[in-house]
C-alpha positions in Angstrom: -10.5 0.7 40.3 -9.6 3.8 38.2 -11.1 3.9 34.7 -10.6 6.3 31.9 -13.6 7.6 30.0 -13.3 7.1 26.2 -13.0 10.4 24.4 -14.5 9.1 21.2 -16.9 6.4 20.1 -15.3 3.4 18.5 -16.9 4.2 15.1 -15.6 7.8 15.0 -12.6 7.5 12.8 -12.1 11.3 12.4 -12.4 13.4 15.6 -11.0 16.6 16.8 -7.3 16.3 17.6 -6.3 15.9 21.3 -3.2 18.0 21.7 -2.4 16.7 25.2 -4.0 13.3 26.0 -2.3 13.3 29.4 -4.8 15.9 30.6 -7.7 15.3 28.3 -9.1 12.2 29.9 -11.8 12.2 32.6 -11.4 9.4 35.2 -14.0 7.4 37.0 -13.5 5.5 40.3 -15.2 2.3 41.3 -15.2 0.3 44.5 -15.0 -3.2 43.2 -15.3 -4.8 46.7 -18.9 -3.6 46.8 -19.7 -2.7 43.2 -18.2 -5.3 40.9 -20.6 -4.2 38.1 -18.9 -0.7 38.0 -22.3 1.0 38.2 -21.6 3.8 40.7 -18.8 6.2 40.0 -17.4 7.4 43.3 -14.7 9.7 41.9 -16.4 12.9 43.0 -16.5 11.7 46.6 -12.9 10.6 46.6 -10.8 13.2 44.8 -7.6 12.3 46.8 -7.9 8.7 45.9 -8.3 9.6 42.2 -5.1 11.8 42.4 -3.2 9.0 44.1 -4.1 6.5 41.5 -3.5 8.8 38.5 -0.1 9.7 40.0 0.7 6.0 40.4 -0.3 5.4 36.8 1.7 8.3 35.3 4.6 7.1 37.5 4.6 3.8 35.7 4.3 5.6 32.3 7.4 7.6 33.2 9.3 4.5 34.4 8.8 2.6 31.1 8.9 5.7 28.9 5.4 5.2 27.4 2.2 7.2 27.3 -0.5 4.7 26.3 -3.3 7.3 26.1 -4.3 7.8 22.5 -7.7 9.2 21.4 -6.9 9.1 17.7 -8.4 6.7 15.2 -7.4 7.2 11.6 -3.8 8.5 12.3 -3.1 5.3 14.3 -3.2 3.3 11.0 -0.1 4.9 9.7 2.0 4.9 12.9 5.2 3.0 12.3 5.3 -0.4 14.0 7.9 -3.3 14.0 6.9 -5.4 11.1 8.4 -7.8 8.6 7.0 -5.7 5.8 7.8 -2.3 7.2 10.0 -0.2 4.9 10.0 -2.8 2.1 8.8 -2.2 -1.4 9.9 -5.4 -3.1 9.0 -8.8 -1.9 10.4 -11.9 -3.7 9.2 -15.5 -3.2 11.1 -18.4 -4.6 8.1 -20.5 -5.6 7.9 -23.0 -2.7 4.6 -23.1 -0.9 4.3 -20.2 1.5 1.7 -19.5 4.2 2.1 -16.3 6.2 -0.2 -14.8 8.8 -1.8 -11.4 8.1 0.3 -8.3 8.6 3.5 -10.0 7.6 2.7 -9.8 3.8 3.0 -6.8 1.4 -0.1 -4.7 1.8 -1.8 -3.8 -1.5 -4.2 -1.4 0.0 -4.1 2.3 -1.0 -1.1 1.9 -3.2 0.0 1.1 -6.7 1.6 -2.3 -7.1 2.8 -5.0 -9.5 2.6 -8.8 -9.1 4.8 -10.8 -11.3 4.6 -14.6 -11.4 7.0 -16.8 -13.4 5.4 -20.2 -14.0 5.7 -23.5 -16.0 2.6 -25.1 -17.4 3.0 -28.9 -18.0 1.6 -30.8 -20.9 -2.1 -31.2 -20.4 -2.4 -27.8 -18.7 -2.5 -26.6 -15.1 -4.7 -24.9 -12.6 -4.5 -23.8 -9.0 -3.6 -20.8 -6.9 -0.4 -18.9 -7.6 -0.6 -16.1 -5.0 -3.5 -15.3 -2.7 -4.5 -13.2 0.3 -8.0 -13.6 1.8 -11.0 -15.5 0.7 -14.8 -15.3 0.6 -15.2 -12.2 2.6 -12.4 -10.1 1.0 -9.0 -10.4 -0.7 -7.3 -11.1 -4.0 -5.8 -14.0 -5.9 -3.9 -14.8 -9.1 -4.7 -18.3 -10.3 -5.2 -20.6 -13.2 -8.5 -22.1 -14.1 -8.1 -24.9 -16.7 -4.9 -23.1 -17.8 -6.6 -19.7 -18.0 -5.0 -16.9 -15.9 -7.4 -15.2 -13.6 -6.9 -12.3 -11.2 -9.7 -11.4 -8.8 -10.3 -8.7 -6.2 -13.1 -9.6 -3.7 -14.2 -6.3 -2.2 -15.5 -7.5 1.2 -18.0 -9.8 -0.4 -19.8 -6.7 -1.8 -18.4 -6.9 -5.3 -15.8 -8.9 -7.3 -13.6 -7.5 -10.0 -12.2 -10.0 -12.4 -9.4 -10.0 -15.1 -9.1 -13.1 -17.3 -6.8 -14.3 -20.1 -7.0 -17.1 -22.7 -5.6 -20.5 -21.8 -1.9 -20.8 -21.6 0.1 -23.3 -23.8 2.5 -25.7 -22.1 5.8 -24.1 -21.2 7.2 -21.1 -19.4 5.0 -18.0 -18.9 5.3 -14.7 -17.2 2.1 -13.3 -15.6 1.9 -9.7 -14.5 -0.9 -7.9 -12.8 -0.2 -4.1 -12.5 -2.4 -1.7 -10.6 -2.2 2.1 -10.7 -3.9 3.7 -7.7 -5.7 7.0 -8.1 -5.7 8.4 -4.6 -3.2 10.0 -2.2 -2.9 6.8 -0.1 -2.9 6.1 3.6 -0.6 9.1 4.4 -3.7 11.3 4.5 -4.7 9.5 7.7 -1.8 11.2 9.5 -3.7 14.4 8.9 -6.9 12.9 10.3 -8.3 12.9 6.7 -9.8 9.8 5.1 -9.8 11.2 1.5 -6.7 9.2 0.4 -8.0 5.7 1.2 -10.3 3.3 -0.6 -9.9 5.1 -3.9 -10.1 3.4 -7.2 -7.5 2.6 -9.8 -6.8 0.7 -13.0 -5.7 -2.9 -13.1 -4.0 -4.5 -16.1 -3.3 -8.2 -16.6 -0.4 -9.1 -19.0 0.8 -12.5 -20.2 4.3 -12.8 -21.6 4.5 -9.0 -22.1 1.2 -8.6 -23.9 -1.8 -6.9 -22.2 -4.8 -9.2 -22.2 -7.2 -7.4 -19.9 -7.6 -3.9 -18.4 -10.3 -2.8 -16.0 -11.1 0.1 -13.8 -11.9 -0.4 -10.1 -14.1 2.4 -8.8 -13.4 1.6 -5.1 -10.8 -0.5 -3.2 -10.7 -1.8 0.4 -9.8 1.2 2.5 -8.1 0.3 5.7 -7.4 -3.4 6.5 -7.7 -6.8 5.0 -9.4 -9.6 7.0 -7.2 -10.7 9.8 -8.2 -14.4 9.8 -7.1 -15.4 6.3 -3.5 -16.0 5.3 -1.2 -14.8 2.5 -0.1 -17.9 0.5 1.9 -18.9 -2.5 1.0 -22.2 -4.2 -2.4 -22.8 -2.8 -5.5 -21.0 -1.4 -5.2 -19.2 1.9 -9.0 -19.1 2.7 -12.4 -20.0 1.4 -12.9 -19.3 -2.4 -12.7 -15.7 -3.5 -15.3 -16.6 -6.1 -17.8 -19.3 -5.2 -17.8 -21.9 -7.9 -14.3 -21.2 -9.3 -12.4 -23.6 -7.0 -12.4 -25.3 -3.6 -9.6 -25.3 -1.0 -6.8 -26.0 -0.9 -6.6 -25.5 -4.7 -2.9 -26.3 -5.1 -1.1 -25.2 -8.2 -0.5 -28.1 -10.5 2.3 -26.5 -12.6 5.6 -25.1 -11.3 6.0 -21.7 -9.7 9.5 -20.4 -10.4 9.1 -17.2 -8.5 6.7 -14.5 -7.4 7.6 -10.8 -7.0 5.4 -8.2 -5.5 6.4 -4.5 -5.8 4.5 -1.8 -4.1 4.7 1.9 -5.0 2.8 4.0 -2.4 1.8 7.5 -3.5 4.1 10.3 -2.5 2.6 13.5 -1.2 3.6 16.7 -2.9 4.1 19.9 -0.9 0.8 21.2 -2.2 -0.9 18.0 -1.1 0.5 18.5 2.4 -0.7 22.1 2.5 -4.2 21.1 1.4 -4.3 18.2 4.0 -3.1 20.5 6.7 -5.9 23.0 5.8 -8.5 20.2 5.8 -7.3 19.0 9.2 -7.5 22.6 10.6 -11.0 23.0 9.2 -12.2 19.8 10.8 -11.3 21.2 14.2 -13.5 24.3 13.8 
């Protein structure tokens, strides 16, 4: 069996760029019929066999027009992939209950965004989850607690940031959570630079056009949300964001007439690009 030796450790997110991964890898060779543990590398004793197997491998790469040799880490997060959310900046949900797996929902990481929920509160009040991604170990949610609007960011169970408004009267209401991100965003990863991710920002909760709570977040989740919790409309997608606030499934007891999420990723200026290119070059020295 031919085996490629990793160029970087899994925890090394920023490493020197590999200009030509096709020739950068070292290969080991193992005789699985006698060494199933892959303990003894026999590549040095069998250079012709190594060449035959690498030629076969690269022949398959050429056949299918792929080169699955990638030693990058941080740039890989911004590579374009087929995705329901790719290229979209506005996501509208009609109000029916929605449950979507992770990576199909709008990402609120490293970007400015606005969440708008149009709801009806019945006589006697309402509570329940309006829109949610994540749970106990990370995520966000907009919900009512005894008719009080609450927006929470759970930062990987390390810290929770909370915005809250007075109880709503019966009738129609418009809830808006707006977040202005302070950093350059995930595009810096394309330059093998982490400075744009996980930055802070300012969140504002408004009810019927009036600002009710504004708060600064010093840090945000930098790279990915938890992969085992869902994005939901109308109930909770995971264990409680805040222990003691509610229990699953926490269905919304009013009416959700619609939810709109708009994302506004940062746009790099030409000066930003020059500085990032300089930082990338410096990291290679």
